[in-house]
N, C-alpha and C positions, 0 to 999 in steps of 0.2 A: 504494500500500500504506500503510495507516494505521500511524503510529508507535506502538509499545508504550509504555505509561506506567505508573508505579507506581499502585497501587490508591488511594492518597490524593490523586491528581491528578484534576482535572475538566476538562471541555471548555468553553471560552468559546463562547457562542452567536453572538457577533459575529465574532471573528477566526478561530474554529475551532481555536485552539491548545489543547493539553493543558497545563495549568498546575497548580502545587501548590494544593490545596484552600484554603490560607490566602490565596491571591490571588483567590479567587472571591467576588464580591458578587452581590446580587440587584438587578436593574434593574427598576423598575416601568415597564411599557410605556406606561401612562398615569400621569403623576406623581400622587402621593397628593393634592396640593393641587388637582388637576383631576379627582378622583374615582377614581383608580386603586385597585385592590384588591390585597391580598396574593397572591391566587391568580393574578394576572396579572403575575407577576414571572418573569424569566428569569435564569439564571446567566451572568454575564459576568466576565471578568478585570478586575482593578482598572485597568490601563492603558486598556482600551476604555471602561469605565464613566466614568473621569475625562474621557476625550476626548469622549464623548457630551455630558456636562454642561458641558464647556469650550466646545463648539461651539453648543449649542442651549439656549434657555430652556425652561421648562416649558410655555409656551403652544405653542411650535413642536413640542415633543415630543408634546403631546396631539393637536394638529391635523394635523401632517404626518408624524411619525415614530413612530407608535404600534405598529409591528410590527418584528420583527427583520429581515425581508427588506427593508423600506423603509430602515431604518437602514443596513444593509449596502450598499445601492445608492446612498446619498447620496454625492455626489462628494467631499466633504470626508472622509467616513469611508472611502471606498474607498482614497484615498491613504494614510490612517493605517493601515488594515488591511494593505495591501501592505508598509508599513514595519515594523509591529509583528510581523508573522509572521517577520521576520528576527532579532528580538531574543531574547535568552536568556529562556526561559519562566519562569525562577525570579527574574527581576528585575522591579522595579516602576519603570516609566519616568516621567519628569517630563512634565507637561502644562501648557500655558499657555492662558488663556482667549482665545478668538477676539476680535479687534477688532470683529467684527460681532455678537457675543453681545448679546442685548437687555439683559442685566443689567450690561454693562460700565460701570464707573465708578460704580455704585450701591453704596455701602458706608457 
């Protein structure tokens, strides 16, 4: 049975949680720098969006993770999704960049 939520809440397309609309961002399925268009964005909560970008660089997102279904099934994301579903939907959790991230150390 789906959990009722206030009208100003939205569903994250990655974790499936209902969260306050203020915690929803738009994720480009293909990054803008790789040719992504505004019409190819999906609503995701801030924790999931931060996790996606902490784990994957734009090249990997464009080549390997350009659909919500593929992102949800990625092993690193499956672990995070299982964890974040247990968190308070009104909180914004911390994220750390993966050591395997292609942009790690470049600043």
